N, C-alpha and C positions, 0 to 999 in steps of 0.2 A: 734247248732253246738258251739263246744267249740272254742273260739278265739284263744287260746293258739295254736292249732293245725295249724293256719295260720299264725303265727308269722314270720315263715322264709319267706313268701311271701312278708310280708311287709318290711322286712330287704333287701330282693332282689330288691323291688320297690325303697327302699331308696338309694340303691347302684347305680341302674340305673340312677336316678335322679342326684345324687351327681356327678358321672363320666361324664355324658353327659351335665350337665349344668355348668361344668368348662368352657365350651366355652362362657358362658354368659359375664364373666369378662377377660378371657384370652386373648380375642382380643384387649381389651382396655389396660391391662396391659403390653402387648408386642407391641403396637402400634408403639412405638418410634423405635423399632428394624426394623419393617416393613419399616417404613419411611425412614430410613437410608439405609436399603438395596436396596430398589428400587427407591431411590431419589424422593419420592412422596412429594407433599406439603400436610401437615396435614389437610388442608381444603378438600383435594381429598378424604380422607377417612371419611368424616363427613357423608356421605349417608350410609356407612357401618354400622355407629353406630345406624342408625334408622331402617334399614331393618331388622335386626333381631326381633325386636318388631312386625314388620309388618308380617314376617313370622309366628309368633305365633298366629295372627289372622287368617291366612288362615289355620293353622293346624287343625282347628275345621271344615273346610268344608270336611276334608278328611273323617270324621265319618258319613257323610251324603252320601258316595259313597257306593252303595250296595256291592261293591267288598270288601272294607274294613270292612263294618257293619258286614258281615257274617264270618269275619276272624279276630277276635281280637288278636290272637298271631302274625298274619302277621302285623297288625297295629303297634304293639309295635316294632317288628323288623325293619320296616319301619321308625318309629320314630328314632331309634338308629342309622341306616345308614344315616338318614338326618342330624345327628349331625356328625357322624364320617367321612364320605366321603369328605364333604367340608373342615373338619379339616386337612385331608391329602392332599388336593388339594391347599388350601390357601398358603402354603409355595413356591409353584411353580407356582404361578399366579401373574405375575408382572403387573397387571392391576387394578386400583382401582374400576372400574365398575363391573368387573367380581368377584372381592372380595365381593363387595357389594351384588352381586347376590348369592354368596355362603353363606353369612351371612343370607340371607333371607331363603334359604334352611334349614340352622341350626335351624331356628325358628320353623321350623315344628316338632321339636323334642316333642313339646307340645301336639301332638296328641294322646300321651300315657297316659296322665293324666285322662281322663274319664274311661279309663279301670281300672287304679288303684284307682279311686274314687268308681268304683262299687265294687272292693274287699273289700275296706275299710268299706263301708257302708253295704255290704252284710254279712260280716263275724264277725264284731266287735261290734254290738249292740250299747250300751251307749257309748261304747269306740271308736265309729267310728270317731269322730273329733280328738281324740288324734292319732288314727292310720293315719288318714289323715294328720295331722299336722306333724308326724314323717316322713311321705313319702315326703311332700313338703318341710321340712326342708333340704332335700338333695339338692334343687335348691341352697340354699345360703350356704350350706357346699361346694358345687361345686363352688360357687362364691368365697368363701375364698380361696379355692385351687388355683383357676385361678388367683386370685389377689396377693397371697403371695407366694404360691409354684412355679407358673409358672415363675415369673421373676427370682427368686432365681435359678431355675433350668437352666434357659436360659443363665445365667452368666457362667455356667460350660459347657453346652452342646450345645449353640447356640439356637437361637429362633426357627429355622426350625426343628432340632430334637425334641425340646421340644413340638412343635405342632404334630410331628409323634408319640411321646410317648403317648400323650393324644388321639390321633386318634385311635391307636391300642387298647388303654384301653376301648375306646367306643364301638368298634367292639366286642370286648370280652365280655362286660357285655350284650350288645344286644343279642349275641348268647347264652350265659348262660341262660338268662332270658327265651329266646324262647325254649330252650331244656328242662329245668327242670321245668317251671311252669305247674302244673297239669290242665287237661282241665276242671276239675270241679271247678277250681277257676277262669274261664274265664267268660264273660257275655254270656248267652245262646242266641241262635237265637230266633227272634221274632216269636211267634206262633200264629195260626190263631184265638185263642179266644180274643186276643187283638185287631185283625182287626175287629172281629165281634161286639165288644163293641165301635168300632170307637173312640178309644182313640188317638188323634193326638197330638203329643207333641207340635207342633207349634201352634195349636189352643187353647192351654190352657193358660189362662191369667196368671197363676202362673209362667209358662216358662218365659215369658216376664219380668214380676216382678222380679222374683228371679234372673234373669240373669242380671238385671241391679243393683242389690244390690252389685255386685262385680265390677262393672264398675269403680267405684271411687277407690277401693282398688287396682285393678290392674294398673290403671293410675298412682297412686302414687309409688307403689313398683317399676314398670319397668321403671320409668323415673327419680325417685330420686336416684336410685343406680348409673347410670353412670354420673348423673350431680353433685354428692355430691362432687367430687374432686374440681370442680370449685367453687361451692357454699362455701365449708369450707375454701378454700383459700382466696377467695375474701372477705367473710363477717368478719371471725375472724383471718385469717391466720393460721389455723390448716392445716398440711400437708395432701394433698388428700388421700394418702394411710392409713393414721390413721383414718381419718373419714369413710373411705370406709370400713375398718376392723371393726369398732364400728358397723356401720350400719348393715353390712352383718351378723356378730355374734349374734346382737340383733334380726335380722330377724329369725335366727335359734331359738333362745330362745322363742320368741314369737309364733312361729309355734307350739311348744310344750305347752306353757301355755295357750294357746287358748283351747287346747284339754282338760287341766285339769280344766279350768273354766267351760267348756261346761258338763263335767263329773259331776261337783259339781252341776250345775244347773238342770241336767237331772236325778240325782240319784233317785228321786222318781216318775219320770214320769211314768204313766200307759198306755199312748197311743202314737201312732205315732205323733200325733199332738202336744201333750204335750212336747215330745222330740225335735220336730221341733221349738217350741216356745223357749225352752231352748237355742237351738243352735242359733237361731236368736237373743236372748237377748245377748248371747256371742259376737256376730258380732257387735251389737250395742255398747257394752262395748268397744270393740276393736277401733271402730271409734271415741268414746269419748275420749279415751286415746291418739289417734292421734291428735285430735284438742288441747289437753293440751300440747303435745309435739311440735307442730307447733307453738303455742303461745309463748312457752318459747324460742324456736328457734328465732321467730321474735324479741324478746327483748335481745337476747344473746349479750354480747359485750366483752365476755372473752372465752378462749378455753374450760375451764371446764364446763361452764354452756352449751355451745353449744353441746359438746360431750354427756352430760346428756340429753339434749333435743332430740338427735338422738336415744338414748335408748328408750325413751318413744314413739316417733313417730313411732318407728318400729313396734308398736303394730299393725299397719295397716296390716302387714303380717299375724296377726291371722285371718284376714277376709278370708283367702285362705282355711284353713282347715274347717272353718264353712261352707263356700260356697260349697265346694266340697264333704262334708259329706252328703249333702241334696239329690242328685239324686236318689240313692238307697233307701232312705226312702220316698221319696214323689212319686215316679212312681212305676208301676208294674216291677217286675224284668225283664220281657222281653224287656221292653224299657228303662230301667235305663240308660245304657251306650249311646244309642241314645239321651235321654234327656241331658246327660252330655255334648255331643258335642253341642246340641242347646245352653244350657246355656253357654258353653264356647265361642261359637260364639257371642253371645249378650254381654257378659263381656268384652270379648277381643276386641271388636269394639274400645275400648279406644285406644289400641296399634296403630290405624290408625291415630289418631288425637293427642294422649297424648304426645309423644316424641317431635314432632315439636312445639306443643302449649307451653309446659313447657320450652323448649329451648328458644323460643322467649321471653316469659316472664322473665325468668331468665336473659337473655341477656340485657333486659331493666332495670331490678331491682332485684338484688339477693333475697330481701325479698319478691318480688312478688310471688316467688316459695312456700313460706311457706303460704302466703294468699290463694293461689290456693289449697293447702293441706286443709286448713280449709274449704273452699267452698266445695270441693269435698267430705270430711268427712261428712259434714252436709247433703249432698245429699245422701250419703250412709245410714245415720241413717233414713232418712225419707222413702226411698224406702224399706229398711229392716223392718221397722214398718208396712208399707203398706202390705208387703208379710204376716204378721202374721195375717191380716184380711182376707186372702183367704184361700179357702178350697184346701187341698192337692189333686193332680190328682188321686191318688190311692184311696182316699176316695169316689171319685165320683163313683167308679166301686164297691163300697161296700166291699172293701178288709178290712182285720183286720190286 
């Protein structure tokens, strides 16, 4: 199949991610407005800053429900509604515990990603990582919109109307995606031949190992973003919004660059496993660059050096498109999206411990956060290398 035929689907996936993930940073950028309106103490909203990441972990349990597994179109609609409905409810929720619960629900938006991963891997061949990087860049485009456009809009319309505007946009893009995505671009239902050959996603060693290769990347990406305001101001006196903008825009850039690197390394690949090794090597390169950036950040004593280090450390986001471009390559088509949910569940376990662990370490010493980034990246390199020594599940079935 010609990949150009499916370019519109990738653009639609990108828009879905960008609009829905504006909620990722909109809450933090408008937090002061919420505090003043409802007379909260800022500490009362601390839990809400963590529950979003926890929701991301539970998003991947959804794919293991037979109801959603057989209805990928409904899964994406559900993901969009999980982001939009809380967005509309937060402005009328004067209770910090309920707001934290709504933020948890918003994290379930991540349940759409394995569907998008299937589309990128199924229809884009050696361009799969570039396609996946383009889709995932929407997370951080949304982050930039939430952190820059959100506060600007709130000054003119008020924070509640700003929330409503974003909430309506989320509903609109979810409905559009659901209505116009063709059925042949969705993961197929599992068929009996897979059951006969007894391929169990969870029994495959590859699933566990490859799932852990992104454990470090997710930990860093989803904990560094909300904490960078504090780290930048405390370490070198850089205004938080500047550091956040540099980091988020660099995440977008590295999402695309990872795809370009993978394309170069895979351009002469003749087999599935050769493509896989090229993508895995790209992932290792991203982790190495992250270590370089973190070491520079550790020694940074002026704003310029610090901001340069953020650009380099943002290479960790390149591990997202490499990781998510593998399910449709490594597994039979009939279980590729199911494998995506399994891999996502393993990797996103970092969301349960990452935010609070990083917060504690950063509170004790700001530079401790950068040491943690180095340790996590080394772990990512070792596990990714181990994955290249395993046989792909699809090869065990004798598939070509």
